[in-house]
C-alpha positions as CSV (number, residue, x, y, z in Angstrom):
1,M,0.1,0.1,-0.1
2,S,1.1,3.6,-0.4
3,E,2.7,5.8,2.1
4,Y,0.3,8.6,3.1
5,K,1.8,11.8,5.0
6,L,-0.9,14.1,6.7
7,V,-0.6,17.2,8.8
8,F,-3.4,17.5,11.3
9,H,-3.9,21.0,12.3
10,I,-5.6,21.8,15.6
11,N,-6.3,25.4,17.0
12,E,-9.4,24.8,19.3
13,N,-9.0,23.0,22.5
14,D,-12.2,21.1,22.4
15,R,-11.2,19.4,19.2
16,W,-8.6,17.3,20.8
17,P,-10.9,14.1,21.3
18,F,-11.7,14.0,17.5
19,T,-8.4,14.9,16.5
20,L,-6.6,12.2,18.5
21,R,-9.1,9.5,17.3
22,S,-8.6,10.6,13.6
23,V,-4.7,10.6,14.0
24,R,-5.1,7.0,15.7
25,N,-7.2,5.7,12.9
26,F,-5.0,7.1,10.2
27,V,-1.8,5.6,11.7
28,R,-3.3,2.3,12.3
29,A,-4.8,1.8,9.0
30,D,-1.2,1.3,7.5
31,A,2.1,1.3,9.3
32,A,3.7,3.3,6.5
33,N,1.4,6.2,7.2
34,K,3.0,9.4,8.8
35,A,1.2,11.9,10.7
36,V,2.3,15.2,12.4
37,V,-0.2,17.1,14.6
38,V,0.4,20.8,14.7
39,A,-1.3,22.6,17.5
40,N,-1.6,26.3,17.8
41,G,-4.4,28.8,18.9
42,G,-6.4,27.8,21.8
43,A,-5.4,24.1,21.4
44,V,-2.1,24.8,23.2
45,R,-4.3,25.4,26.4
46,S,-4.1,21.4,26.7
47,F,-0.7,21.9,27.7
48,S,-1.2,24.4,30.5
49,Q,-0.9,23.5,34.0
50,L,-4.4,24.5,34.6
51,E,-6.1,22.7,31.8
52,A,-3.9,19.6,31.2
53,D,-5.9,16.5,31.0
54,P,-3.8,13.4,32.2
55,N,-6.0,11.1,29.8
56,R,-5.3,13.3,26.8
57,M,-1.6,13.6,27.5
58,A,-1.5,9.8,27.9
59,R,-3.1,9.4,24.4
60,I,-0.7,12.1,22.9
61,R,2.2,10.1,24.5
62,G,1.0,6.8,23.1
63,L,0.5,8.1,19.6
64,E,4.0,9.7,19.6
65,A,5.4,6.2,20.7
66,E,3.7,5.0,17.5
67,G,5.5,7.5,15.5
68,V,3.2,10.5,15.4
69,D,5.0,13.9,15.6
70,F,3.5,16.6,17.9
71,V,4.4,20.1,17.5
72,V,3.2,23.1,19.4
73,C,3.4,26.8,18.4
74,E,5.5,29.0,20.5
75,I,3.7,32.2,19.5
76,A,0.3,30.6,20.7
77,L,1.9,29.4,24.1
78,G,3.0,33.1,24.8
79,E,-0.3,34.5,23.9
80,R,-2.0,32.2,26.3
81,Q,0.7,32.5,29.0
82,V,1.6,28.8,28.8
83,K,5.2,28.3,29.8
84,A,7.1,26.3,27.3
85,E,8.9,24.4,30.0
86,L,5.4,22.7,30.6
87,I,5.5,21.1,27.2
88,P,6.6,17.5,27.4
89,D,9.9,16.6,25.8
90,Y,8.2,14.4,23.4
91,V,6.4,17.4,22.0
92,R,8.3,19.8,19.6
93,V,7.9,23.5,20.1
94,V,8.4,25.5,16.9
95,D,8.6,29.3,16.4
96,A,5.3,29.5,14.3
97,G,2.8,26.7,13.8
98,I,1.6,28.0,10.5
99,V,5.0,28.1,9.3
100,E,5.4,24.4,10.2
101,I,2.3,23.4,8.3
102,A,3.4,25.2,5.3
103,Q,6.8,23.4,5.5
104,L,5.2,20.1,5.8
105,Q,2.8,20.7,2.9
106,S,5.9,21.7,0.8
107,E,7.3,18.1,1.8
108,G,4.1,16.4,0.4
109,Y,1.9,16.3,3.6
110,G,-1.7,16.6,2.8
111,Y,-3.6,18.9,5.3
112,V,-6.3,18.1,7.6
113,K,-8.1,20.8,9.6
114,A,-9.0,18.9,12.8
């Protein structure tokens, strides 16, 4: 089967359950599939000390262990006063999430607004 590459863009905190289900279904459909989840906007609140959901973080960690790359926008963190040091080491912080999405698309990743 062909290898598919998708970038899942999430910018609303309440969209995490749907996004994580979609990502899980995508990567488990074929081991060759590659997924990157880019969080910006309000979605970065899930990484704040006040709004962190242990179950959600466990699901993110589990998907990361299956090869999914999770990326968080530093600009969005700053706008929501979420300290970068709260971001788990398995999540990559980038300067601008939208630039990361553009870069991934230039590398052949399809785009999914999650």
